[in-house]
N, CA, C and O atoms as CSV, one atom per row, in Angstrom:
chain,resi,resn,atom,element,x,y,z
A,1,MET,N,N,63.913,42.883,156.526
A,1,MET,CA,C,65.241,43.367,156.233
A,1,MET,C,C,65.864,42.505,155.376
A,1,MET,O,O,65.791,41.285,155.519
A,2,VAL,N,N,66.576,43.128,154.348
A,2,VAL,CA,C,67.327,42.423,153.222
A,2,VAL,C,C,68.760,42.811,153.295
A,2,VAL,O,O,69.080,43.987,153.470
A,3,GLY,N,N,69.689,41.794,153.157
A,3,GLY,CA,C,70.877,42.210,153.117
A,3,GLY,C,C,71.817,41.029,153.277
A,3,GLY,O,O,71.517,39.966,152.732
A,4,SER,N,N,72.968,41.140,154.008
A,4,SER,CA,C,73.866,39.951,154.266
A,4,SER,C,C,74.508,40.060,155.652
A,4,SER,O,O,74.487,41.142,156.239
A,5,ALA,N,N,75.076,38.980,156.195
A,5,ALA,CA,C,75.591,38.775,157.486
A,5,ALA,C,C,76.844,37.955,157.535
A,5,ALA,O,O,76.909,36.932,156.853
A,6,GLU,N,N,77.851,38.334,158.300
A,6,GLU,CA,C,78.925,37.615,158.510
A,6,GLU,C,C,79.041,37.212,160.011
A,6,GLU,O,O,78.909,37.991,160.954
A,7,ILE,N,N,79.335,35.743,160.100
A,7,ILE,CA,C,79.515,35.280,161.404
A,7,ILE,C,C,80.780,34.535,161.512
A,7,ILE,O,O,81.113,33.804,160.579
A,8,TRP,N,N,81.498,34.647,162.534
A,8,TRP,CA,C,82.819,33.898,162.749
A,8,TRP,C,C,83.102,33.704,164.164
A,8,TRP,O,O,82.740,34.532,164.999
A,9,VAL,N,N,83.775,32.576,164.486
A,9,VAL,CA,C,84.220,32.171,165.789
A,9,VAL,C,C,85.721,32.398,166.029
A,9,VAL,O,O,86.578,32.047,165.218
A,10,GLU,N,N,85.976,32.989,167.163
A,10,GLU,CA,C,87.437,33.201,167.484
A,10,GLU,C,C,87.697,32.385,168.701
A,10,GLU,O,O,87.084,32.670,169.730
A,11,PRO,N,N,88.493,31.460,168.687
A,11,PRO,CA,C,88.973,30.749,170.005
A,11,PRO,C,C,89.530,31.755,170.897
A,11,PRO,O,O,90.157,32.737,170.500
A,12,PHE,N,N,89.281,31.480,172.119
A,12,PHE,CA,C,89.579,32.386,173.161
A,12,PHE,C,C,89.584,31.504,174.476
A,12,PHE,O,O,88.568,30.895,174.810
A,13,GLY,N,N,90.706,31.455,175.180
A,13,GLY,CA,C,91.006,30.604,176.339
A,13,GLY,C,C,90.360,29.228,176.106
A,13,GLY,O,O,90.633,28.566,175.104
A,14,ASP,N,N,89.458,28.790,177.092
A,14,ASP,CA,C,88.857,27.393,176.884
A,14,ASP,C,C,87.472,27.410,176.158
A,14,ASP,O,O,86.775,26.398,176.091
A,15,GLY,N,N,87.101,28.648,175.601
A,15,GLY,CA,C,85.884,28.851,174.994
A,15,GLY,C,C,86.166,29.594,173.598
A,15,GLY,O,O,87.145,29.300,172.912
A,16,ALA,N,N,85.189,30.627,173.209
A,16,ALA,CA,C,85.377,31.140,171.864
A,16,ALA,C,C,84.509,32.413,172.058
A,16,ALA,O,O,83.625,32.544,172.905
A,17,ILE,N,N,84.919,33.369,171.102
A,17,ILE,CA,C,84.138,34.578,171.058
A,17,ILE,C,C,83.305,34.466,169.708
A,17,ILE,O,O,83.894,34.051,168.710
A,18,LEU,N,N,82.131,34.772,169.639
A,18,LEU,CA,C,81.318,34.721,168.401
A,18,LEU,C,C,81.110,36.172,167.964
A,18,LEU,O,O,80.583,37.001,168.707
A,19,HIS,N,N,81.574,36.464,166.650
A,19,HIS,CA,C,81.488,37.902,166.243
A,19,HIS,C,C,80.243,37.677,165.243
A,19,HIS,O,O,79.910,36.564,164.835
A,20,TYR,N,N,79.608,38.872,164.907
A,20,TYR,CA,C,78.454,38.940,164.133
A,20,TYR,C,C,78.476,40.318,163.502
A,20,TYR,O,O,78.733,41.293,164.208
A,21,TYR,N,N,78.205,40.457,162.130
A,21,TYR,CA,C,78.312,41.643,161.505
A,21,TYR,C,C,77.124,41.661,160.490
A,21,TYR,O,O,77.073,40.817,159.595
A,22,LEU,N,N,76.223,42.572,160.626
A,22,LEU,CA,C,75.022,42.657,159.808
A,22,LEU,C,C,75.114,43.884,158.921
A,22,LEU,O,O,75.456,44.998,159.317
A,23,ARG,N,N,74.735,43.529,157.533
A,23,ARG,CA,C,74.570,44.715,156.632
A,23,ARG,C,C,73.209,44.549,156.186
A,23,ARG,O,O,72.939,43.541,155.532
A,24,GLY,N,N,72.363,45.349,156.434
A,24,GLY,CA,C,70.822,45.249,155.955
A,24,GLY,C,C,70.156,46.548,155.738
A,24,GLY,O,O,70.544,47.575,156.294
A,25,ASP,N,N,69.159,46.500,154.935
A,25,ASP,CA,C,68.221,47.604,154.610
A,25,ASP,C,C,66.826,46.981,155.145
A,25,ASP,O,O,66.438,45.816,155.059
A,26,PRO,N,N,66.172,48.130,155.738
A,26,PRO,CA,C,64.712,47.622,155.882
A,26,PRO,C,C,63.995,47.310,154.579
A,26,PRO,O,O,64.398,47.737,153.496
A,27,THR,N,N,62.922,46.553,154.723
A,27,THR,CA,C,62.111,46.290,153.485
A,27,THR,C,C,60.682,47.000,153.619
A,27,THR,O,O,60.223,47.456,154.666
A,28,VAL,N,N,60.120,47.006,152.470
A,28,VAL,CA,C,58.847,47.712,152.244
A,28,VAL,C,C,57.887,47.111,153.167
A,28,VAL,O,O,57.180,47.923,153.764
A,29,SER,N,N,57.690,45.792,153.435
A,29,SER,CA,C,56.829,45.225,154.208
A,29,SER,C,C,57.372,43.832,154.549
A,29,SER,O,O,58.290,43.387,153.860
A,30,GLU,N,N,56.873,43.114,155.559
A,30,GLU,CA,C,57.341,41.802,156.074
A,30,GLU,C,C,57.343,40.725,154.911
A,30,GLU,O,O,58.168,39.811,154.909
A,31,ALA,N,N,56.343,40.877,153.879
A,31,ALA,CA,C,56.112,39.903,152.777
A,31,ALA,C,C,56.893,40.304,151.592
A,31,ALA,O,O,57.065,39.515,150.662
A,32,ASP,N,N,57.444,41.681,151.589
A,32,ASP,CA,C,58.013,41.980,150.330
A,32,ASP,C,C,59.565,42.336,150.741
A,32,ASP,O,O,59.906,43.048,151.685
A,33,ALA,N,N,60.389,41.692,149.839
A,33,ALA,CA,C,61.851,41.819,150.148
A,33,ALA,C,C,62.510,42.940,149.292
A,33,ALA,O,O,63.675,42.823,148.910
A,34,THR,N,N,61.775,43.991,149.005
A,34,THR,CA,C,62.249,45.171,148.265
A,34,THR,C,C,62.618,46.037,149.413
A,34,THR,O,O,61.864,46.282,150.355
A,35,ALA,N,N,64.064,46.571,149.243
A,35,ALA,CA,C,64.470,47.385,150.245
A,35,ALA,C,C,63.775,48.820,150.203
A,35,ALA,O,O,63.538,49.402,149.145
A,36,ARG,N,N,63.490,49.299,151.390
A,36,ARG,CA,C,62.962,50.533,151.704
A,36,ARG,C,C,63.953,51.713,151.834
A,36,ARG,O,O,64.944,51.543,152.544
A,37,THR,N,N,63.773,52.864,151.223
A,37,THR,CA,C,64.689,53.793,151.463
A,37,THR,C,C,64.287,54.756,152.801
A,37,THR,O,O,63.192,55.298,152.951
A,38,MET,N,N,65.306,54.830,153.632
A,38,MET,CA,C,65.123,55.532,154.800
A,38,MET,C,C,65.511,57.128,154.533
A,38,MET,O,O,66.568,57.444,153.987
A,39,THR,N,N,64.630,57.986,154.935
A,39,THR,CA,C,65.027,59.457,154.840
A,39,THR,C,C,66.201,59.725,155.786
A,39,THR,O,O,66.415,59.150,156.854
A,40,ASP,N,N,66.978,60.767,155.172
A,40,ASP,CA,C,67.991,61.195,155.839
A,40,ASP,C,C,67.530,62.449,156.722
A,40,ASP,O,O,67.848,63.605,156.441
A,41,SER,N,N,66.763,62.097,157.796
A,41,SER,CA,C,66.136,63.061,158.666
A,41,SER,C,C,66.157,62.507,160.263
A,41,SER,O,O,66.420,61.344,160.567
A,42,PRO,N,N,65.868,63.443,161.093
A,42,PRO,CA,C,65.874,62.822,162.424
A,42,PRO,C,C,64.857,61.566,162.590
A,42,PRO,O,O,65.102,60.573,163.275
A,43,ARG,N,N,63.778,61.767,161.907
A,43,ARG,CA,C,62.740,60.751,162.124
A,43,ARG,C,C,63.267,59.436,161.354
A,43,ARG,O,O,63.068,58.328,161.852
A,44,GLY,N,N,63.884,59.570,160.235
A,44,GLY,CA,C,64.540,58.334,159.460
A,44,GLY,C,C,65.707,57.685,160.265
A,44,GLY,O,O,65.904,56.470,160.282
A,45,ARG,N,N,66.437,58.570,160.906
A,45,ARG,CA,C,67.499,58.125,161.688
A,45,ARG,C,C,67.074,57.278,162.782
A,45,ARG,O,O,67.591,56.181,162.992
A,46,ARG,N,N,66.000,57.844,163.587
A,46,ARG,CA,C,65.493,57.113,164.718
A,46,ARG,C,C,64.775,55.782,164.238
A,46,ARG,O,O,64.825,54.770,164.938
A,47,ALA,N,N,64.177,55.809,163.151
A,47,ALA,CA,C,63.472,54.559,162.709
A,47,ALA,C,C,64.669,53.569,162.378
A,47,ALA,O,O,64.512,52.399,162.729
A,48,ALA,N,N,65.676,53.869,161.832
A,48,ALA,CA,C,66.875,53.099,161.353
A,48,ALA,C,C,67.422,52.440,162.727
A,48,ALA,O,O,67.599,51.225,162.824
A,49,ASP,N,N,67.676,53.367,163.800
A,49,ASP,CA,C,68.208,53.031,165.044
A,49,ASP,C,C,67.355,51.920,165.842
A,49,ASP,O,O,67.852,50.975,166.455
A,50,ARG,N,N,65.983,52.206,165.723
A,50,ARG,CA,C,65.033,51.172,166.443
A,50,ARG,C,C,65.195,49.865,165.713
A,50,ARG,O,O,65.267,48.813,166.347
A,51,LEU,N,N,65.256,49.901,164.389
A,51,LEU,CA,C,65.442,48.569,163.524
A,51,LEU,C,C,66.642,47.824,164.043
A,51,LEU,O,O,66.563,46.637,164.358
A,52,ARG,N,N,67.897,48.615,164.144
A,52,ARG,CA,C,69.154,48.022,164.507
A,52,ARG,C,C,69.058,47.405,165.781
A,52,ARG,O,O,69.392,46.235,165.966
A,53,ARG,N,N,68.552,48.255,166.787
A,53,ARG,CA,C,68.369,47.675,168.120
A,53,ARG,C,C,67.479,46.528,168.217
A,53,ARG,O,O,67.851,45.620,168.959
A,54,ARG,N,N,66.445,46.411,167.643
A,54,ARG,CA,C,65.543,45.290,167.547
A,54,ARG,C,C,66.179,44.096,167.049
A,54,ARG,O,O,65.917,43.022,167.591
A,55,HIS,N,N,67.022,44.157,166.035
A,55,HIS,CA,C,67.726,42.786,165.327
A,55,HIS,C,C,68.835,42.624,166.382
A,55,HIS,O,O,68.999,41.482,166.811
A,56,ALA,N,N,69.531,43.498,166.808
A,56,ALA,CA,C,70.605,43.143,167.749
A,56,ALA,C,C,70.191,42.604,168.922
A,56,ALA,O,O,70.855,41.679,169.389
A,57,LEU,N,N,69.145,43.028,169.544
A,57,LEU,CA,C,68.649,42.289,170.807
A,57,LEU,C,C,68.096,40.898,170.412
A,57,LEU,O,O,68.211,39.974,171.217
A,58,ARG,N,N,67.542,40.715,169.296
A,58,ARG,CA,C,66.928,39.335,168.975
A,58,ARG,C,C,68.195,38.481,168.856
A,58,ARG,O,O,68.242,37.432,169.498
A,59,TRP,N,N,69.255,38.861,168.059
A,59,TRP,CA,C,70.367,38.179,167.885
A,59,TRP,C,C,71.150,37.708,169.195
A,59,TRP,O,O,71.599,36.569,169.321
A,60,LYS,N,N,71.264,38.734,170.176
A,60,LYS,CA,C,71.824,38.599,171.469
A,60,LYS,C,C,70.992,37.380,172.309
A,60,LYS,O,O,71.487,36.387,172.840
A,61,GLN,N,N,69.849,37.703,172.265
A,61,GLN,CA,C,68.756,36.661,173.001
A,61,GLN,C,C,69.089,35.292,172.533
A,61,GLN,O,O,69.360,34.411,173.349
A,62,ASN,N,N,69.081,35.041,171.048
A,62,ASN,CA,C,69.261,33.658,170.608
A,62,ASN,C,C,70.723,33.137,170.874
A,62,ASN,O,O,70.868,31.969,171.234
A,63,VAL,N,N,71.793,33.947,170.711
A,63,VAL,CA,C,73.174,33.425,171.000
A,63,VAL,C,C,73.262,33.116,172.457
A,63,VAL,O,O,73.812,32.059,172.763
A,64,TRP,N,N,72.806,33.875,173.383
A,64,TRP,CA,C,72.893,33.708,174.905
A,64,TRP,C,C,72.241,32.315,175.165
A,64,TRP,O,O,72.758,31.418,175.831
A,65,ALA,N,N,70.975,32.264,174.513
A,65,ALA,CA,C,70.113,30.959,174.848
A,65,ALA,C,C,71.005,29.768,174.300
A,65,ALA,O,O,71.104,28.737,174.965
A,66,LEU,N,N,71.576,29.896,173.228
A,66,LEU,CA,C,72.443,28.718,172.759
A,66,LEU,C,C,73.616,28.500,173.775
A,66,LEU,O,O,73.799,27.363,174.210
A,67,LYS,N,N,74.314,29.398,174.121
A,67,LYS,CA,C,75.352,29.378,174.987
A,67,LYS,C,C,75.017,28.616,176.306
A,67,LYS,O,O,75.690,27.688,176.754
A,68,VAL,N,N,73.922,29.114,176.853
A,68,VAL,CA,C,73.450,28.350,178.081
A,68,VAL,C,C,73.037,26.965,177.758
A,68,VAL,O,O,73.270,26.095,178.596
A,69,GLU,N,N,72.456,26.656,176.653
A,69,GLU,CA,C,72.171,25.034,176.421
A,69,GLU,C,C,73.480,24.296,176.168
A,69,GLU,O,O,73.655,23.176,176.649
A,70,LEU,N,N,74.328,24.852,175.485
A,70,LEU,CA,C,75.664,24.202,175.062
A,70,LEU,C,C,76.633,24.048,176.441
A,70,LEU,O,O,77.367,23.074,176.607
A,71,GLU,N,N,76.523,25.098,177.345
A,71,GLU,CA,C,77.460,24.936,178.503
A,71,GLU,C,C,76.578,24.502,179.696
A,71,GLU,O,O,77.090,24.821,180.769
A,72,GLU,N,N,75.570,23.957,179.789
A,72,GLU,CA,C,74.735,23.524,180.924
A,72,GLU,C,C,75.456,22.594,181.639
A,72,GLU,O,O,75.795,21.499,181.192
A,73,GLY,N,N,75.745,23.094,182.965
A,73,GLY,CA,C,76.436,22.213,183.974
A,73,GLY,C,C,77.848,22.500,183.906
A,73,GLY,O,O,78.464,22.146,184.912
A,74,ARG,N,N,78.543,23.056,182.980
A,74,ARG,CA,C,80.075,23.036,182.771
A,74,ARG,C,C,80.427,24.364,183.583
A,74,ARG,O,O,79.887,25.448,183.360
A,75,PRO,N,N,81.461,24.124,184.611
A,75,PRO,CA,C,81.966,25.077,185.251
A,75,PRO,C,C,82.622,26.110,184.455
A,75,PRO,O,O,83.301,25.665,183.531
A,76,PRO,N,N,82.587,27.411,184.587
A,76,PRO,CA,C,83.535,28.429,183.691
A,76,PRO,C,C,84.992,28.138,183.942
A,76,PRO,O,O,85.431,27.910,185.069
A,77,GLY,N,N,85.698,28.155,182.884
A,77,GLY,CA,C,87.158,28.042,182.845
A,77,GLY,C,C,87.626,26.561,183.286
A,77,GLY,O,O,88.808,26.350,183.559
A,78,SER,N,N,86.764,25.663,183.338
A,78,SER,CA,C,87.176,24.238,183.730
A,78,SER,C,C,87.872,23.502,182.462
A,78,SER,O,O,88.657,22.572,182.648
A,79,GLY,N,N,87.574,23.923,181.286
A,79,GLY,CA,C,88.183,23.257,180.036
A,79,GLY,C,C,87.428,21.975,179.816
A,79,GLY,O,O,87.778,21.211,178.917
A,80,GLU,N,N,86.390,21.702,180.614
A,80,GLU,CA,C,85.657,20.449,180.409
A,80,GLU,C,C,84.580,20.635,179.379
A,80,GLU,O,O,84.014,21.727,179.337
A,81,TRP,N,N,84.241,19.686,178.547
A,81,TRP,CA,C,83.233,19.785,177.590
A,81,TRP,C,C,82.479,18.419,177.833
A,81,TRP,O,O,81.494,18.128,177.155
């Protein structure tokens, strides 16, 4: 995938909300950073949806793992760090 991403943190209560916005295009191959054109057909839209889901799931897994590590042993809503 080639493109750009925005990440920002919004303070909320005694914690934060992490926002993530990805703009990307699939690439020709893993080794080639040339953007690949997706056809505007049901098959092309399904392929784009699968790619979006795969990247979103990977992002969420990594962010939740970081959250668990950073908040280890901290009671929710306690304000303790």
